[in-house]
N, C-alpha and C positions, 0 to 999 in steps of 0.2 A: 504493500500500500504506500502511495506517495505521501511524503510529508508536506501538509498544507503550508506550514511556516516556511519551509525551504522553497516551495514553488512561489510563494508570495514574494520572498526576497529576490528570487531570480527575475520575476516580472518587474520588480522595482528597479533592479540593476539594469535590466534591458531597456526600460523606459528612460532611465537616466542617460543611457548610452545614446538612445535615439535623439534626445534633446541636445546632448553634447555634439553629436554629428551635425544636427541642424544648425547649431550656433556656429560651429566651425565652417560649415558650408556657406553660411551667410557672409562670414568674414572673408572667406576665400573668393566670394563672388560666383560660386557655382550655380546659384539660382538665376543669375543675371543672363538675360537673352542677349546674344551678340546681334549686331545689325543684320548679318546674314541669316541667322536663325529666325529673326523676326520676319524677314522677307519670305523665307521658306514657309513659315507657319501661316502667314497671310495668304500665300499662294495656295496652300492646301485648303484653307478655309474658303477661298474664292472659288476653287473648283467645286466644292460642295454646294456653295450658294448657287452657282450657275447650273447645277444639276437639278436643283429644286425650284429655281425661279426662272421665269421667262424673261430673258434679256431682250430688250428692244433692238433688233438688228436693223437700224437705220443709219446709214453712213453720215448723213448731214447732221442728225441730232447728236450722234456720238462725237463727231468732229467738233461741233460747237461746245459741248460740255467739256471735252478734253482741252480745248483751247482756253476756255475761261478758267478751268481747273488748274492748268499749268501756269497760267498767269498768276494765280494765287500762290502756287507753290514757289514760283520764282521770287516772291517777296516774303516768303515765310522763313522761319528760323531752321528749317530742315529741308533743304532742296537737294541734298546729296544722295537721295535714293530715288529710284524710278516710281512714278505714280501712275495708276491706271484708273480711268473713270468709265463707268458703265451706267446705263439707264435701264431699270427694270420695268417691264411692261405691266405695271400694276396701278390701279386707280387709287390705292391708299396713299395718303400724304405721309411719306416716310423717306428716310435715308439712313445710311449707316456707313461706318468706316471699319476696315479690318487692319490689323497690324501690317507694317511693311509697305503701305502706300496704295491700298485698294479701297476705292470709294464707290458706293452705289447710291444712286438717286432714283426714286420712283417717278414714273411718268405722272402720277397724280399730283406730285408736289410741284412739278413744272407747270402743270395746268392750273393749279390753284394760285401760283404767284402772279401778282398783277404787274409787277415791274421786275426788271433784271436784278436790281440790288436786293430784292426780297429773296430771289432764288440764290443769288451769290452769298447771302448771309448764311443760309443753310450749308452751302458747299464749303464756305470758309470755316464754319464750325466743325464740320467733319474732317477737313484737312488738319485742323488744329488738334484734334484727338490723336492723329498720327504724329504730328510734330512733337507733341508732349509725351508720346509713347504711353498713352493711357492703357491701351489694350495689352501692350507688352508688360507693363507693371502688374496688371491683373493676372497675367499668366505666371509671372514670377511669384506672386503671392500664392497662387493655387499650387505651385510646385512645392512650396514650403508646407502648405496645409496638407497636401497629399502624403508627404513623407511622414509627418507627425501622425496623421490619421491612420496611415498604413501600419505604423509601429503600434499604435493603440489597439488596432484590430488584432494584431498578433497577440497582444497581452490579454485581450478579452476573450479570444476564442480560438487561438492557434493560427497556424499559417493559412488554412483554408478561409477562415473568417477574415483574416487580415487582408487577403487578396480581394475578397468581396467588398470590404469596406473601402479599400483603395480604389476599386472600380466605381463604387458609389460616389466617392469624392470626385472622381473625374466627371461623372455625369452631372453632379451638382454644379460643377464649374464650366459646363458647356456654354453658359451665357456670359462668359468673361469678356467677350468683345462688345457686349451690348448693355452692360450694366456698370455705370460709373458713379462715383461719389459726387456730392454737391460741389466739393472743391474742384474736382476734375471738370465738371460741367462749367463752373465759373471760369476756370482757366481757359477752356476751349472757347467760351464766349468772348473773353477779353482778347485772347490771341487772334481769334477769328475777326473781331471788329478791327483790330489794328492792321491785320493782314489785308483785309478787303479795302481799307482806307489807303494803305500804302500802294495797293495795286490799282487804285483809281476809282473805287466805288464808294458811294455814300453808305456808311454802316447803319444808318437809321432803318434800312430795310430789314435788318436782322430782327429788330423789335416789331416793326409794323406788320410783318408777315405773321408772327405768332399772335398778335392782337387780332388780326383779321380772322384767323382760324378759330380763335376763342369765340368771336362774335358770330361765326357761322355754325357754331355747334361743336366746340372743342372736345366735348366729352366723347364724341364719336370718332375722333381722329386718333390714330395709333400713336402719334407723337406725344400727346398729352398723358398717355398711360405710363410713360417712362421719363419724360422731361419735366423740369421745373415749370411753374406757371409763367405766362407772359410777363406778369408784373415782376417776378423774380429775375427773369431774363433781362428786363429793362434795368433793374437795379444793378445787375452784374456789370453793365457797361455804361450806365448813365453818366458817370463822370468823364468818360472818354468821348461820348457822342455830343456832349454840350459844345465842344469846340469844333465839331464837324457838321453842324446842322445844315449848312449851305455849301458843303464841299463834297466833291466827288460825283461820279455818274450815278444816275438813278435808273435810267432805262436805256434801251437800245432797239433799233429796228431789227437787228439780228435776233434778239431774244423773242420779240413779238412774232417774227417770221417762223421761228422754231415752234412757238406755241400753236400757231395756225397750222403748221405742218403736222404736229402731233395730234391735233384735234381731228384731222382728216383720216387718221388711221382707224381701223376697226377697234371697237371697245375691247380692252384686255379681258382675258378669261380670269375667273376667280382662282385664287390660290390659297390653299390651306397652310402653306409654308410661309410664314411671315417673319421678317427681321424687324426689330424695333429700331427706330431712329435714336441714336445717341450722339 
């Protein structure tokens, strides 16, 4: 018969070892994603997105979104990685960014924006999540959590349960690219406003777009299920926009032409696979 006290001591020692390994790994930077790892991870996620989402295969629309997106990137604080912009053929007002430079904008968002700077405000926000490495930081946190939870699983129920708990932790962190803290959202708003101003657009559109969505029934917009309220977004950049009220481009004929072009396409089919705007 096994000695319960001895087993308990062994579990305690093992758990202490796990914590020691974690602390040393943090100090050594083992959990930190390299830039190349971030790009590879984003590419893998992008492949999965495009398997489950209908990408709008229209050369003119993709060209326009890429051009304005690259214009933002050129004035951002992280222009040393390749960025790729795609439009998803969905009526939902939504957008999201993946680590390593992958940005997706829903067709419905372009259709709902009245002016170019409203559309650019969302695009700049998503680019800024990549600039600030918010998704990469979430992955790094999940790596640490997985190691600790995996070790705890071994203590609670042996190797088999440890593997199960480790896999469960991985499933729980599947949304790491789409769930950010309020501090991260605030940083993306402020970086985005500054970037779009430096690139020649009036950042007031970032706020006016969210206010219009709220007035049109924000509770039914996917954006508001994960993002702060329009008032909070305004508060995030109010001090910046005061000096930029009458500066920068608001609209363009090119944007309006793209809106008209998209409106002429068949209505998108419904999709049960949805990414949330972050």
